[in-house]
C-alpha positions in Angstrom: 0.0 0.0 0.0 1.4 3.4 -0.9 2.2 6.0 1.8 -0.9 7.9 0.5 -3.5 5.3 -0.2 -5.7 7.9 -1.9 -3.1 7.8 -4.7 -4.5 4.3 -5.4 -7.2 4.9 -8.0 -9.2 1.8 -7.1 -9.3 2.8 -3.5 -10.1 6.4 -4.2 -12.9 5.4 -6.6 -14.3 3.0 -3.9 -14.2 5.8 -1.3 -16.2 8.1 -3.7 -18.6 5.3 -4.4 -19.3 4.7 -0.7 -19.7 8.5 -0.2 -22.3 8.9 -3.0 -24.2 5.8 -1.8 -24.2 7.0 1.8 -27.5 8.0 3.5 -26.9 11.6 4.9 -23.1 11.4 5.4 -23.3 14.8 7.0 -24.3 13.1 10.2 -20.7 12.1 10.6 -19.3 15.7 10.7 -17.5 16.6 13.9 -17.9 13.1 15.3 -15.4 10.7 16.9 -14.8 7.0 16.4 -13.0 4.3 18.4 -12.2 1.4 16.1 -10.7 -1.9 17.3 -8.7 -4.1 14.9 -8.4 -0.9 12.8 -5.6 -2.3 10.5 -7.7 -5.4 9.6 -9.1 -5.9 6.1 -12.6 -4.5 6.7 -11.9 -2.1 9.6 -9.1 -0.5 7.6 -11.3 0.2 4.7 -13.9 1.7 7.0 -11.1 3.8 8.5 -10.0 4.8 5.0 -13.5 6.2 4.5 -13.4 8.3 7.6 -10.0 9.6 6.5 -11.4 10.3 3.0 -14.2 12.3 4.6 -11.7 14.4 6.4 -9.3 14.9 3.5 -11.8 15.4 0.7 -14.9 16.8 2.5 -13.5 18.5 5.6 -15.6 16.4 8.0 -13.4 17.0 11.1 -13.8 13.4 12.3 -11.5 12.3 15.2 -10.3 8.7 14.8 -9.0 6.4 17.6 -7.5 3.4 15.8 -6.9 0.5 18.2 -4.2 -1.9 16.9 -1.6 -4.3 18.3 1.1 -3.8 15.6 2.4 -0.2 15.1 4.3 -1.2 12.0 1.3 -2.8 10.3 -0.8 0.2 11.2 1.7 2.7 9.8 2.0 0.6 6.6 -1.8 0.5 6.3 -2.6 4.2 7.0 0.6 5.8 5.7 0.9 9.6 5.9 -2.6 9.8 7.5 -1.4 8.1 10.7 0.5 11.4 11.3 -2.5 13.7 11.1 -3.8 15.4 14.2 -7.2 13.8 13.8 -5.7 10.3 13.8 -4.8 8.7 17.1 -3.0 5.4 17.1 -3.9 3.3 20.2 -1.4 0.5 20.7 -3.2 -1.9 23.0 -4.8 -5.3 23.3 -8.6 -5.1 23.1 -8.7 -7.6 26.0 -7.4 -4.8 28.2 -9.6 -2.0 29.6 -10.1 0.8 27.0 -6.9 2.9 26.9 -8.5 6.3 26.5 -10.6 8.2 29.0 -12.6 10.6 26.9 -16.0 10.8 25.1 -16.4 9.2 21.7 -19.5 9.1 19.6 -19.2 5.7 17.9 -17.4 2.4 18.8 -16.8 -0.2 16.1 -15.4 -3.5 17.5 -13.7 -5.4 14.7 -10.7 -6.9 16.5 -10.8 -10.7 16.2 -8.6 -13.4 14.5 -11.0 -14.5 11.8 -9.0 -17.1 9.7 -9.3 -20.9 10.3 -5.5 -21.0 10.4 -5.9 -19.8 14.1 -8.8 -21.9 15.3 -6.7 -25.0 16.2 -3.5 -23.2 17.0 -4.6 -20.4 19.3 -8.3 -20.9 20.1 -8.1 -18.9 23.3 -6.8 -15.9 21.4 -9.6 -16.3 18.9 -12.3 -16.4 21.6 -11.2 -13.7 24.0 -11.5 -10.5 21.8 -15.1 -11.5 21.1 -16.0 -11.9 24.8 -13.6 -10.0 27.0 -12.9 -7.4 24.4 -16.6 -6.9 23.8 -17.3 -6.6 27.5 -14.5 -4.0 28.0 -15.9 -1.9 25.1 -19.5 -2.2 26.3 -18.4 -1.0 29.7 -16.7 2.0 28.1 -19.8 2.6 26.0 -21.9 2.5 29.2 -19.7 4.9 31.1 -19.4 7.5 28.2 -22.9 7.2 26.7 -21.9 6.6 23.1 -24.3 7.3 20.3 -23.9 3.8 18.8 -21.9 0.6 19.1 -21.3 -1.8 16.3 -20.0 -5.4 16.9 -18.5 -7.2 13.9 -20.1 -10.7 14.1 -20.0 -13.4 11.5 -22.2 -15.7 9.5 -20.3 -18.4 11.4 -22.8 -17.9 14.3 -25.4 -20.0 12.4 -23.4 -23.3 12.6 -25.2 -26.2 10.8 -28.5 -25.0 9.5 -30.8 -26.7 7.0 -32.5 -23.6 5.7 -31.7 -20.1 4.7 -30.0 -18.4 7.7 -32.2 -15.6 9.0 -31.4 -13.5 12.1 -33.8 -15.3 14.4 -33.1 -18.8 13.1 -29.8 -20.1 14.6 -28.5 -23.6 13.8 -26.6 -26.1 15.9 -22.9 -25.8 16.8 -20.5 -28.1 18.8 -18.7 -25.6 21.0 -16.2 -28.3 22.1 -14.7 -28.4 18.6 -11.9 -25.8 18.1 -13.2 -25.2 14.6 -16.2 -23.4 16.2 -14.1 -21.3 18.6 -14.7 -18.3 16.3 -18.4 -18.8 15.7 -19.3 -19.6 19.2 -17.4 -16.6 20.6 -19.2 -14.4 18.1 -22.5 -15.7 19.5 -21.3 -14.8 23.0 -20.3 -11.3 21.8 -23.8 -10.8 20.2 -25.4 -12.0 23.4 -23.4 -9.4 25.4 -24.4 -6.6 23.0 -28.1 -7.6 23.4 -27.8 -7.9 27.2 -26.2 -4.4 27.5 -29.0 -3.0 25.4 -31.6 -4.7 27.5 -30.2 -3.8 30.9 -28.4 -0.5 30.3 -29.9 0.8 27.1 -26.6 0.7 25.3 -27.3 1.3 21.5 -25.4 -1.8 20.5 -25.9 -3.6 17.2 -24.3 -6.6 15.6 -23.6 -7.3 11.9 -23.1 -10.9 10.8 -20.5 -10.5 8.0 -20.2 -13.2 5.3 -17.3 -13.5 2.9 -16.1 -10.1 1.7 -13.2 -9.2 -0.7 -11.4 -6.1 -1.6 -8.0 -4.3 -2.0 -7.1 -4.7 1.7 -7.2 -8.5 1.7 -4.0 -10.0 3.2 -3.0 -12.2 0.3 0.3 -13.1 2.0 -0.9 -14.0 5.5 -4.6 -14.9 5.2 -5.0 -18.7 4.5 -8.7 -18.4 3.5 -9.6 -19.5 0.0 -10.2 -16.1 -1.7 -6.9 -14.6 -0.5 -4.9 -17.7 -1.3 -6.4 -17.9 -4.8 -5.7 -14.2 -5.5 -2.1 -14.7 -4.4 -1.8 -17.6 -6.8 -3.1 -15.5 -9.7 -0.8 -12.5 -8.9 2.2 -14.8 -8.6 1.4 -16.6 -11.9 0.8 -19.9 -10.0 -1.8 -22.5 -10.5 -4.7 -22.2 -8.0 -4.4 -24.7 -5.3 -7.6 -26.3 -4.0 -7.4 -28.0 -0.6 -11.0 -29.3 -0.6 -13.5 -30.6 -3.1 -14.7 -27.0 -3.5 -18.3 -27.9 -3.0 -18.9 -25.5 -0.1 -20.7 -22.4 -1.1 -20.2 -18.8 0.0 -21.8 -15.4 -0.5 -19.1 -13.1 -1.7 -19.6 -9.3 -1.2 -17.4 -6.5 -2.5 -16.0 -4.3 0.3 -17.8 -1.1 -0.7 -21.2 -2.7 -0.2 -20.0 -4.1 3.1 -18.8 -0.7 4.4 -22.0 1.0 3.3 -24.1 -1.6 5.2 -21.9 -1.3 8.3 -22.5 2.5 8.5 -26.2 2.0 7.9 -26.5 -0.4 10.8 -24.3 1.7 13.0 -26.4 4.9 12.4 -29.9 3.6 11.6 -30.0 0.0 12.9 -32.2 -1.0 15.8 -30.3 -1.3 19.1 -30.1 -4.8 20.4 -30.6 -6.3 16.9 -28.4 -8.3 14.5 -28.2 -8.1 10.7 -26.9 -10.4 8.1 -24.4 -8.8 5.7 -24.0 -10.8 2.5 -24.3 -10.5 -1.3 -26.5 -13.4 -2.2 -26.2 -12.4 -5.9 -22.7 -14.0 -5.7 -23.6 -17.3 -4.0 -20.7 -19.4 -5.4 -19.0 -22.7 -4.6 -15.3 -22.5 -3.8 -14.7 -24.5 -7.0 -16.6 -21.9 -9.1 -14.6 -19.1 -7.4 -11.3 -20.9 -8.2 -12.3 -21.4 -11.9 -13.4 -17.7 -12.2 -10.1 -16.4 -10.8 -8.1 -18.8 -12.8 -9.8 -17.6 -16.0 -9.3 -13.9 -15.3 -6.0 -13.8 -17.3 -6.3 -16.5 -20.1 -2.8 -15.6 -21.2 -1.4 -17.0 -17.9 -3.0 -20.4 -18.6 -3.6 -21.1 -14.9 -5.1 -24.4 -13.8 -7.0 -25.4 -10.7 -4.9 -28.1 -8.9 -6.2 -30.2 -6.0 -3.9 -30.9 -3.0 -4.3 -31.9 0.6 -3.7 -29.2 3.2 -0.8 -30.0 5.4 -0.6 -27.0 7.8 -1.6 -28.5 11.1 -2.9 -25.3 12.7 -5.7 -24.9 10.1 -9.1 -26.0 11.3 -12.3 -25.4 9.5 -15.6 -25.3 11.3 -17.2 -28.8 10.9 -20.6 -27.1 10.6 -22.2 -26.7 7.1 -24.6 -24.2 5.7 -25.9 -25.3 2.3 -28.3 -22.4 1.8 -27.6 -18.7 1.1 -28.2 -16.4 4.0 -31.5 -14.4 4.3 -30.7 -10.7 3.7 -34.3 -9.6 3.7 -33.9 -7.7 7.1 -31.0 -5.5 6.0 -32.2 -5.0 2.4 -35.7 -4.1 3.3 -34.8 -2.1 6.4 -32.4 0.1 4.5 -33.4 -0.3 0.9 -29.9 -1.2 0.0 -28.7 -1.5 -3.6 -26.0 -4.1 -3.8 -23.2 -3.9 -6.4 -23.5 -7.3 -8.2 -20.2 -6.9 -10.0 -18.7 -10.1 -11.3 -15.9 -11.4 -9.1 
């Protein structure tokens, strides 16, 4: 990523697209945000948008970016990490919130999301979604924030034999490390709802399905989309480590960011919302073939191999139906970009 990410024409175009799709963006003027996991794939793009509002539209937004790696954050945010409105908070989200001042909005995005961690460090996967969420909700209670958004996941549904709707949760074996992520996201959502019910904290949860965009970690993320893109960029055959039958709903990142802000600003407190693009309900095999065919001149093939990294642990649960996005689509009249992957 360049020192000035707004020099990247794809990112700058995406920022403008989010802005022009935004419902009353003026509501964000002169506000403040505390964002955990700010250098992650989704949270960094959301933070980019706040920076874009400051740099291109003079919104005077104060940003507290909570991260664990200073070098990663500086690489991600470049010259903007040095701006007066940008505050880098180097701390673990499992600790008490490191600042002691009022903020308007909290976005809790810190959580190891890749299956490469589920068997290797399940405790570290679980704690940000429970202890971290508790710490942030306590902060929200003490400082009376305007809104709180918890990044949950479609993983909360476990095994389900119908389209996953917000009030229809499937089964999950919480003693399997592959479910450490999904089960802890369930707990985080329960905490958000409990703090709303007992303390009237305006907490909302958004259940994020598979999302892709320029901030994907193609070197460190072991999930299929990132690995396939890395293969294509490096002129390598795409390596499949499963039969590719599992299906996913793939959403481009601009749609995801728009939906996140809509839930943050207009969602019902105590509620959860599915975030997915069901127009791109594809099998992993279909995704591999699409990406392999993007550059015919490379003559890339899809190769099947067994995965040999011992720490990688997929959830054993299966969802064979696309998620139900009626609640978020109807609630906000969203228009989803159905671009081809």
